[in-house]
RODREN-49139 format. One record per residue: x, y, z of N, C-alpha, C, O, CB in turn. Coordinates in steps of 0.1 Angstrom, whole numbers, padded with zeros to 4 digits, always signed. Glycine has a CB too. Example, Ala and Ser with C-alpha at 12.3 -4.5 7.8 and 13.67 -1.06 7.14 Angstrom:
REM RODREN-49139
+0132-0057+0078+0123-0045+0078+0132-0033+0078+0142-0033+0085+0113-0045+0090/+0128-0022+0071+0137-0011+0071+0129+0000+0079+0134+0011+0080+0141-0006+0057/
***
This chain:
REM RODREN-49139
-0315-0081+0035-0301-0080+0033-0297-0076+0016-0297-0087+0009-0295-0094+0038/-0295-0070+0011-0289-0065-0004-0285-0081-0009-0285-0092-0004-0273-0052-0003/-0282-0076-0024-0278-0083-0031-0266-0087-0031-0262-0099-0032-0281-0080-0040/-0258-0078-0030-0242-0075-0023-0239-0084-0015-0231-0094-0016-0240-0062-0014/-0249-0081-0002-0245-0093+0007-0251-0106+0006-0245-0115+0012-0249-0090+0019/-0262-0108-0002-0262-0125-0005-0254-0132-0014-0253-0144-0016-0275-0131-0010/-0247-0122-0022-0235-0128-0029-0223-0132-0021-0215-0141-0024-0231-0119-0038/-0222-0123-0009-0212-0124-0002-0211-0136+0007-0200-0142+0011-0211-0113+0004/-0226-0138+0011-0228-0151+0025-0228-0165+0014-0224-0176+0016-0248-0149+0036/-0233-0159+0003-0232-0173-0006-0213-0177-0010-0205-0187-0008-0243-0170-0024/-0211-0166-0015-0191-0170-0017-0189-0179-0004-0191-0191-0003-0177-0153-0014/-0186-0171+0006-0185-0180+0018-0191-0193+0023-0185-0201+0031-0189-0173+0024/-0203-0194+0018-0210-0207+0020-0202-0218+0016-0196-0227+0021-0223-0207+0014/-0203-0213+0001-0192-0225-0008-0179-0226-0008-0172-0235-0014-0194-0226-0021/-0174-0212-0001-0163-0217+0001-0157-0225+0015-0146-0231+0016-0157-0206-0001/-0166-0225+0024-0168-0233+0037-0168-0246+0030-0159-0253+0034-0181-0229+0047/-0176-0253+0022-0183-0267+0018-0170-0269+0006-0170-0280+0002-0203-0266+0012/-0161-0261+0000-0152-0264-0009-0138-0266+0002-0131-0276+0005-0150-0251-0022/-0138-0257+0005-0123-0257+0013-0125-0257+0029-0119-0248+0035-0113-0243+0009/-0133-0266+0036-0130-0264+0048-0123-0266+0058-0126-0265+0069-0135-0265+0052/-0110-0270+0052-0097-0271+0065-0091-0254+0065-0086-0248+0075-0079-0285+0058/-0095-0246+0049-0088-0239+0043-0094-0225+0051-0086-0216+0053-0088-0242+0027/-0111-0225+0057-0121-0216+0062-0117-0221+0079-0118-0214+0089-0140-0220+0056/-0112-0232+0079-0111-0233+0097-0099-0225+0099-0099-0216+0107-0109-0251+0104/-0088-0229+0091-0074-0222+0091-0075-0205+0091-0067-0197+0095-0066-0227+0078/-0084-0203+0085-0089-0184+0082-0093-0182+0097-0086-0174+0104-0107-0180+0068/-0104-0188+0101-0115-0183+0111-0104-0182+0125-0103-0173+0133-0132-0197+0113/-0096-0194+0125-0083-0194+0135-0074-0181+0136-0070-0174+0146-0073-0207+0131/-0071-0178+0124-0061-0164+0120-0070-0152+0124-0066-0144+0132-0056-0162+0101/-0079-0151+0120-0090-0142+0124-0094-0138+0140-0098-0128+0145-0103-0148+0117/-0092-0152+0144-0099-0147+0159-0086-0143+0166-0087-0132+0172-0107-0159+0170/-0070-0152+0164-0062-0143+0165-0055-0132+0165-0047-0129+0173-0061-0145+0162/-0061-0123+0152-0060-0108+0149-0067-0102+0159-0063-0092+0165-0066-0104+0136/-0080-0109+0160-0092-0099+0171-0087-0100+0182-0086-0089+0188-0109-0103+0173/-0081-0112+0189-0081-0112+0203-0062-0098+0206-0058-0093+0216-0081-0135+0211/-0055-0098+0193-0044-0092+0193-0050-0073+0195-0046-0062+0201-0035-0097+0177/-0059-0077+0189-0066-0060+0188-0068-0058+0201-0062-0050+0207-0081-0057+0179/-0079-0067+0207-0086-0063+0224-0074-0063+0228-0073-0053+0235-0098-0073+0233/-0061-0069+0228-0057-0065+0239-0046-0057+0237-0037-0060+0244-0054-0075+0247/-0044-0049+0231-0035-0034+0222-0039-0024+0228-0051-0022+0227-0039-0029+0205/-0034-0017+0235-0037-0003+0241-0032+0008+0235-0024+0014+0243-0032-0003+0254/-0033+0013+0223-0027+0023+0218-0029+0037+0226-0038+0042+0233-0032+0023+0205/-0021+0040+0222-0013+0058+0230-0021+0067+0221-0022+0066+0208+0010+0062+0226/-0029+0079+0230-0029+0089+0218-0022+0099+0213-0018+0106+0223-0037+0096+0218/-0018+0103+0203-0005+0112+0197-0010+0125+0204-0018+0132+0199-0004+0114+0178/-0004+0127+0216-0008+0144+0219-0005+0152+0211-0013+0162+0208-0004+0151+0230/+0009+0151+0204+0017+0165+0199+0019+0160+0187+0030+0160+0183+0031+0173+0205/+0005+0150+0178+0004+0152+0161+0006+0162+0155+0014+0163+0146-0007+0148+0156/-0002+0173+0159-0002+0188+0153-0005+0191+0137-0004+0180+0133+0012+0192+0154/-0008+0197+0129-0019+0198+0117-0011+0203+0104+0000+0209+0103-0033+0209+0122/-0019+0199+0095-0016+0204+0082-0027+0220+0078-0036+0224+0086-0019+0188+0070/-0024+0224+0070-0032+0231+0063-0039+0226+0051-0050+0227+0048-0026+0242+0059/-0030+0219+0043-0036+0215+0029-0031+0201+0028-0021+0196+0034-0031+0225+0015/-0039+0196+0019-0035+0181+0020-0045+0176+0003-0056+0179-0001-0042+0171+0040/-0036+0167-0003-0040+0160-0013-0033+0150-0020-0021+0148-0022-0043+0168-0019/-0042+0143-0023-0039+0127-0030-0046+0122-0041-0057+0120-0045-0044+0116-0021/-0026+0120-0050-0028+0119-0057-0024+0105-0066-0012+0101-0067-0026+0130-0059/-0036+0097-0072-0031+0082-0074-0023+0078-0086-0028+0078-0097-0043+0073-0074/-0011+0075-0084-0002+0071-0094-0005+0060-0102-0006+0061-0114+0009+0070-0088/-0005+0050-0095-0013+0034-0097-0026+0035-0094-0031+0042-0085-0007+0022-0087/-0034+0025-0103-0045+0020-0099-0050+0015-0113-0048+0020-0124-0054+0029-0091/-0060-0002-0109-0066-0004-0118-0072+0004-0133-0068+0002-0145-0072-0006-0112/-0082+0013-0126-0085+0021-0137-0078+0033-0139-0069+0035-0131-0097+0024-0137/-0081+0042-0150-0077+0058-0149-0089+0062-0153-0097+0053-0156-0064+0065-0158/-0092+0080-0154-0103+0088-0156-0102+0080-0172-0092+0077-0177-0101+0108-0153/-0115+0078-0177-0118+0077-0194-0114+0089-0201-0110+0083-0212-0134+0075-0199/-0111+0101-0203-0106+0110-0208-0091+0113-0207-0086+0121-0214-0112+0117-0205/-0084+0105-0198-0072+0107-0198-0060+0097-0206-0049+0096-0201-0070+0109-0186/-0066+0090-0218-0057+0080-0231-0055+0069-0217-0047+0061-0221-0036+0090-0241/-0058+0067-0209-0053+0053-0204-0057+0040-0210-0068+0039-0216-0057+0051-0191/-0048+0030-0208-0053+0020-0211-0039+0010-0205-0027+0012-0203-0058+0020-0228/-0051-0004-0203-0042-0017-0197-0031-0022-0206-0032-0020-0218-0050-0030-0193/-0020-0030-0199-0011-0033-0213-0017-0043-0217-0023-0051-0211+0005-0036-0212/-0014-0042-0233-0022-0053-0241-0030-0042-0247-0030-0043-0260-0031-0066-0231/-0038-0032-0244-0051-0024-0255-0045-0025-0268-0049-0031-0278-0054-0005-0253/-0036-0019-0266-0028-0015-0282-0020+0000-0281-0008+0002-0281-0041-0013-0297/-0032+0011-0282-0027+0021-0280-0017+0029-0269-0021+0030-0258-0035+0025-0282/-0003+0034-0275+0004+0040-0259-0005+0047-0250-0013+0056-0255+0015+0051-0261/-0006+0043-0236-0014+0052-0228-0008+0061-0223+0004+0061-0223-0021+0046-0220/-0015+0073-0216-0006+0086-0213-0009+0081-0196-0004+0089-0187-0014+0105-0219/-0013+0073-0192-0014+0062-0178-0016+0052-0183-0023+0051-0193-0024+0063-0167/-0011+0044-0177-0005+0030-0175-0015+0025-0162-0012+0030-0152+0014+0029-0172/-0024+0018-0162-0030+0011-0151-0025-0009-0148-0019-0017-0156-0048+0013-0154/-0029-0011-0136-0024-0025-0133-0030-0024-0121-0033-0013-0115-0008-0028-0133/-0034-0040-0114-0037-0044-0107-0029-0041-0091-0026-0049-0083-0037-0055-0113/-0026-0029-0090-0013-0025-0077-0018-0009-0075-0024-0001-0083+0010-0027-0084/-0014-0007-0061-0018+0008-0063-0003+0017-0054+0005+0011-0047-0036+0011-0055/-0004+0030-0057-0002+0037-0054-0006+0054-0051-0016+0060-0056+0003+0033-0059/+0002+0061-0042-0003+0073-0047+0003+0080-0039+0008+0075-0029-0016+0077-0047/+0005+0099-0042+0016+0108-0038+0004+0114-0030-0007+0117-0035+0024+0117-0051/+0009+0115-0014-0001+0123-0002+0011+0134-0001+0023+0132+0002-0006+0113+0017/+0005+0146-0005+0013+0160-0005+0000+0166+0008-0012+0167+0007+0014+0170-0025/+0008+0168+0018+0003+0175+0029+0013+0188+0032+0025+0186+0036+0003+0164+0042/+0010+0199+0030+0022+0210+0032+0031+0209+0024+0028+0209+0012+0029+0210+0044/+0040+0208+0025+0056+0209+0018+0058+0195+0018+0068+0192+0012+0069+0217+0027/+0052+0186+0023+0059+0171+0023+0051+0160+0011+0039+0158+0009+0057+0164+0041/+0059+0157+0006+0053+0144-0008+0060+0129-0002+0072+0127-0002+0061+0147-0030/+0052+0122+0001+0047+0112+0006+0042+0104-0004+0032+0106-0012+0038+0115+0015/+0052+0091-0005+0049+0078-0018+0042+0070-0011+0050+0062-0006+0062+0069-0026/+0029+0066-0007+0024+0057+0000+0020+0045-0009+0010+0045-0016+0015+0063+0007/+0029+0034-0008+0029+0022-0019+0039+0026-0028+0046+0036-0028+0015+0020-0027/+0038+0013-0039+0046+0016-0051+0040+0007-0061+0046+0006-0071+0062+0013-0049/+0029+0000-0060+0020-0007-0073+0028-0021-0071+0034-0023-0061+0023+0001-0090/+0027-0030-0083+0028-0041-0085+0042-0041-0099+0054-0043-0098+0013-0047-0087/+0034-0040-0108+0052-0039-0119+0050-0053-0121+0058-0061-0116+0073-0034-0108/+0042-0055-0126+0037-0076-0129+0050-0078-0138+0058-0088-0137+0017-0082-0143/+0052-0069-0147+0060-0076-0159+0077-0070-0157+0086-0072-0165+0052-0071-0178/+0078-0063-0144+0087-0061-0142+0094-0055-0149+0106-0058-0151+0089-0069-0139/+0088-0046-0155+0097-0035-0167+0102-0021-0158+0101-0018-0146+0082-0027-0183/+0110-0015-0170+0115-0001-0166+0111+0006-0181+0111+0001-0192+0132-0001-0160/+0110+0019-0176+0105+0025-0164+0090+0014-0162+0083+0010-0171+0101+0044-0168/+0088+0013-0154+0072+0008-0141+0063+0017-0147+0066+0027-0153+0073+0014-0120/+0049+0012-0146+0034+0018-0150+0037+0031-0134+0031+0041-0135+0016+0000-0149/+0044+0028-0125+0048+0039-0112+0055+0050-0120+0051+0061-0122+0059+0031-0099/+0068+0046-0125+0074+0055-0132+0069+0060-0141+0069+0072-0139+0083+0052-0136/+0062+0057-0152+0053+0057-0161+0047+0070-0156+0055+0080-0156+0045+0045-0163/+0037+0072-0151+0028+0078-0146+0032+0086-0139+0023+0094-0140+0022+0072-0141/+0043+0091-0130+0049+0101-0121+0057+0110-0133+0060+0122-0130+0060+0094-0106/+0061+0104-0144+0065+0111-0154+0057+0122-0165+0060+0134-0169+0069+0101-0160/+0045+0114-0169+0029+0121-0171+0028+0130-0162+0031+0141-0167+0015+0112-0169/+0025+0130-0147+0022+0140-0139+0032+0153-0133+0031+0163-0126+0017+0131-0129/+0041+0148-0139+0053+0157-0134+0060+0152-0124+0069+0161-0123+0050+0169-0129/+0063+0144-0116+0066+0141-0105+0076+0130-0108+0074+0120-0116+0054+0138-0097/+0088+0134-0100+0099+0130-0099+0103+0122-0088+0099+0127-0077+0106+0138-0101/+0111+0108-0088+0115+0106-0072+0123+0115-0063+0124+0114-0051+0123+0094-0072/+0130+0123-0071+0134+0130-0062+0129+0144-0056+0135+0154-0051+0144+0131-0066/+0113+0141-0057+0107+0154-0051+0101+0147-0036+0095+0153-0027+0093+0162-0064/+0104+0129-0037+0098+0126-0024+0108+0129-0014+0120+0130-0014+0094+0111-0024/+0096+0131-0002+0102+0135+0011+0105+0120+0021+0115+0119+0028+0092+0147+0019/+0094+0109+0019+0094+0097+0024+0085+0088+0019+0079+0091+0009+0093+0097+0036/+0083+0074+0025+0078+0064+0015+0070+0057+0027+0074+0059+0039+0090+0054+0006/+0059+0051+0025+0053+0044+0032+0045+0036+0031+0033+0039+0029+0049+0048+0037/+0050+0022+0032+0044+0009+0027+0035+0003+0035+0038-0005+0045+0052+0000+0024/+0022+0007+0030+0009+0001+0039+0011-0016+0043+0007-0019+0054-0006+0003+0030/+0016-0024+0035+0018-0039+0044+0025-0046+0033+0023-0040+0022+0003-0050+0051/+0032-0056+0033+0042-0064+0021+0034-0075+0015+0035-0086+0018+0055-0071+0027/+0027-0070+0005+0019-0077-0004+0023-0069-0017+0024-0057-0019+0002-0077+0000/+0024-0081-0026+0030-0079-0042+0023-0069-0051+0029-0064-0061+0030-0093-0051/+0012-0065-0048+0011-0055-0053+0012-0041-0046+0009-0032-0054+0001-0057-0057/+0014-0039-0038+0021-0029-0031+0031-0024-0027+0033-0013-0022+0017-0027-0025/+0041-0034-0028+0053-0033-0029+0066-0034-0040+0078-0031-0039+0055-0040-0020/+0058-0040-0052+0063-0040-0062+0067-0052-0070+0076-0052-0079+0070-0035-0060/+0058-0063-0066+0059-0075-0073+0061-0086-0063+0062-0083-0051+0069-0076-0082/+0061-0100-0069+0063-0112-0058+0077-0115-0055+0079-0122-0045+0057-0126-0062/+0089-0110-0062+0102-0110-0060+0106-0103-0048+0113-0108-0039+0108-0105-0069/+0098-0088-0049+0095-0078-0039+0093-0079-0025+0097-0072-0015+0085-0072-0042/+0083-0092-0025+0075-0095-0016+0082-0110-0007+0080-0114+0005+0061-0097-0023/+0088-0115-0016+0095-0126-0012+0112-0119-0006+0120-0125+0001+0095-0137-0026/+0112-0110-0009+0126-0108-0004+0128-0096+0012+0137-0092+0018+0136-0101-0019/+0111-0093+0012+0112-0081+0022+0116-0069+0019+0122-0062+0028+0118-0083+0031/+0114-0065+0005+0117-0056+0001+0108-0046-0003+0097-0051-0004+0124-0058-0004/+0109-0033-0008+0100-0026-0023+0110-0022-0034+0122-0021-0031+0089-0009-0019/+0106-0019-0044+0109-0012-0058+0101-0005-0061+0091-0004-0055+0109-0019-0069/+0104+0004-0071+0095+0016-0079+0093+0012-0088+0082+0013-0093+0099+0030-0083/+0108+0003-0096+0111+0000-0107+0117-0012-0113+0121-0019-0103+0116+0009-0109/+0120-0019-0125+0127-0029-0122+0144-0025-0124+0153-0033-0122+0121-0039-0131/+0146-0014-0126+0156-0009-0124+0158-0001-0109+0149+0005-0104+0157-0003-0133/+0171-0002-0105+0170+0004-0092+0169+0025-0093+0176+0034-0099+0187-0003-0083/+0160+0025-0086+0160+0039-0081+0164+0044-0070+0160+0039-0059+0149+0043-0082/+0173+0057-0072+0180+0061-0057+0172+0068-0046+0168+0080-0048+0190+0071-0060/+0169+0063-0038+0158+0069-0030+0168+0077-0018+0163+0077-0007+0145+0056-0023/+0182+0085-0019+0190+0091-0017+0187+0091+0002+0187+0101+0009+0188+0104-0027/+0186+0081+0005+0185+0079+0016+0172+0086+0027+0175+0091+0037+0198+0082+0019/+0160+0086+0022+0150+0090+0024+0143+0084+0031+0141+0073+0025+0146+0092+0017/+0135+0083+0043+0128+0075+0054+0122+0070+0049+0115+0078+0042+0121+0079+0063/+0118+0057+0046+0104+0045+0042+0103+0039+0056+0112+0033+0062+0106+0031+0028/+0089+0042+0058+0083+0039+0070+0073+0023+0069+0063+0021+0063+0074+0052+0073/+0081+0014+0076+0070+0001+0069+0067-0008+0083+0076-0013+0090+0081-0012+0053/+0053-0010+0085+0049-0021+0094+0056-0033+0098+0054-0036+0109+0040-0026+0089/+0065-0039+0092+0073-0051+0092+0089-0046+0091+0094-0036+0085+0067-0061+0080/+0097-0057+0097+0107-0055+0092+0108-0054+0074+0099-0061+0068+0114-0063+0098/+0118-0047+0064+0121-0044+0056+0135-0039+0051+0144-0037+0060+0113-0039+0056/+0139-0038+0037+0153-0035+0040+0147-0030+0022+0137-0034+0015+0169-0050+0045/+0158-0018+0019+0162-0010+0001+0173-0011+0002+0179-0015+0012+0159+0008-0003/+0179-0008-0009+0194-0005-0012+0199+0011-0006+0210+0014-0002+0196-0005-0030/+0185+0019-0008+0190+0030-0006+0181+0043+0001+0185+0054+0003+0195+0032-0017/+0171+0036+0003+0159+0046+0013+0170+0042+0030+0179+0034+0030+0135+0038+0012/+0166+0047+0038+0166+0048+0052+0150+0041+0058+0141+0048+0062+0168+0064+0056/+0149+0027+0059+0141+0023+0064+0138+0021+0083+0145+0019+0093+0143+0014+0057/+0129+0023+0082+0120+0023+0098+0110+0015+0101+0101+0015+0093+0113+0037+0102/+0109+0006+0109+0100-0002+0112+0090+0002+0120+0092+0000+0132+0103-0011+0116/+0078+0008+0115+0067+0014+0125+0065+0002+0134+0065-0008+0127+0053+0020+0119/+0062+0000+0146+0062-0005+0153+0048-0004+0170+0044-0013+0177+0076-0003+0152/+0044+0009+0169+0032+0018+0173+0030+0029+0166+0039+0031+0158+0032+0022+0186/+0020+0037+0166+0016+0045+0167+0024+0057+0169+0027+0062+0180+0008+0043+0174/+0027+0062+0158+0038+0076+0159+0036+0085+0151+0032+0083+0140+0053+0073+0157/+0038+0097+0154+0040+0111+0149+0051+0107+0136+0062+0102+0138+0045+0123+0162/+0047+0111+0124+0061+0110+0112+0068+0124+0111+0079+0126+0114+0056+0105+0094/+0058+0135+0107+0059+0149+0108+0050+0155+0111+0040+0148+0113+0064+0155+0099/+0048+0169+0112+0040+0177+0117+0024+0174+0109+0022+0176+0097+0047+0193+0115/+0012+0169+0120+0000+0163+0111+0006+0154+0107+0005+0156+0095-0007+0171+0100/+0011+0144+0109+0008+0132+0098+0016+0121+0110+0026+0123+0117+0017+0134+0079/+0006+0106+0108+0015+0096+0120+0009+0084+0112-0001+0083+0104+0010+0097+0141/+0015+0078+0115+0013+0063+0110+0001+0058+0121+0000+0066+0131+0030+0054+0112/-0009+0046+0122-0014+0042+0131-0007+0031+0138-0013+0026+0147-0026+0040+0126/+0005+0025+0135+0011+0016+0141+0007+0003+0132-0002+0003+0124+0008+0016+0155/+0015-0007+0134+0012-0022+0127-0001-0026+0135-0002-0025+0147+0025-0035+0129/-0012-0033+0125-0025-0038+0127-0026-0049+0120-0023-0047+0108-0035-0029+0124/-0029-0064+0123-0029-0076+0120-0042-0078+0118-0052-0075+0125-0022-0084+0128/-0040-0084+0105-0058-0090+0100-0058-0103+0092-0048-0106+0085-0066-0078+0088/-0068-0112+0091-0061-0121+0084-0074-0118+0071-0084-0111+0072-0058-0138+0093/-0070-0126+0061-0071-0120+0047-0075-0133+0042-0068-0141+0048-0058-0112+0040/-0083-0139+0034-0090-0149+0030-0081-0157+0021-0079-0150+0011-0101-0144+0023/-0074-0168+0021-0063-0175+0011-0051-0169+0011-0043-0176+0004-0067-0176-0003/-0043-0155+0017-0037-0150+0022-0029-0152+0034-0017-0150+0035-0041-0145+0020/-0038-0156+0045-0033-0155+0060-0033-0141+0068-0038-0131+0064-0018-0159+0060/-0028-0142+0078-0023-0129+0086-0015-0115+0077-0003-0117+0076-0010-0135+0099/-0019-0108+0073-0013-0094+0071-0009-0085+0083-0017-0082+0091-0022-0086+0063/+0003-0081+0085+0001-0069+0092+0009-0053+0085+0020-0050+0081+0006-0074+0107/-0004-0047+0087-0001-0035+0083-0005-0020+0089-0011-0019+0099-0005-0036+0073/-0001-0010+0080-0003+0004+0088-0009+0013+0075-0005+0012+0063+0014+0011+0097/-0021+0026+0081-0025+0034+0075-0017+0047+0078-0007+0046+0085-0038+0034+0077/-0022+0059+0072-0013+0068+0072-0028+0081+0074-0039+0082+0070-0001+0068+0057/-0018+0087+0086-0032+0095+0088-0029+0108+0088-0019+0110+0095-0040+0092+0101/-0036+0122+0083-0032+0135+0080-0041+0142+0089-0053+0139+0087-0032+0139+0065/-0036+0151+0098-0043+0159+0102-0050+0171+0097-0046+0182+0100-0037+0162+0108/-0058+0171+0092-0061+0187+0081-0065+0197+0092-0069+0208+0089-0078+0186+0067/
***
């Protein structure tokens, strides 16, 4: 057993002793999620198609490359890239630009870290062809207010998404995007698909319904 495995095992053992009722609830939720998966019957996507080129550009992460001039909020110098405990990626597949999650924007700023980094990288919201939300947690949808309202936001002020499709794993709303709830594995466009909603239990956070984005290169 590795040191990491031992630390992980010790953490769970301690958690079980300190939070026995929380652990029991988590184990029930995990069992329910496992049973849901075992009873599911996903169908193959025979008409998925392919793309010739794929790139994934990180737009928001906790760290940035050391030579990028990046700094977290409060580090002093104005950074080229801003980092936070949220995630967002630009998936480029042939001619499609897909925004996968929208970060955290913990301070509810405008421009948000996401918009700041997009501008630094020469990416505009007008370039987007679709948005995909992996799951409705604050670090993926733009903050706790978005999570509570079951929406997503690229920044503290409205960003017009001009009716582009936004694929979500559970019902959500947005003022300008055309939100579509993905209920099963489905093709989104040539060579691009969603796994459909998958449920998993997360310690201290309860069940989460999420989807993954698939690109067939």
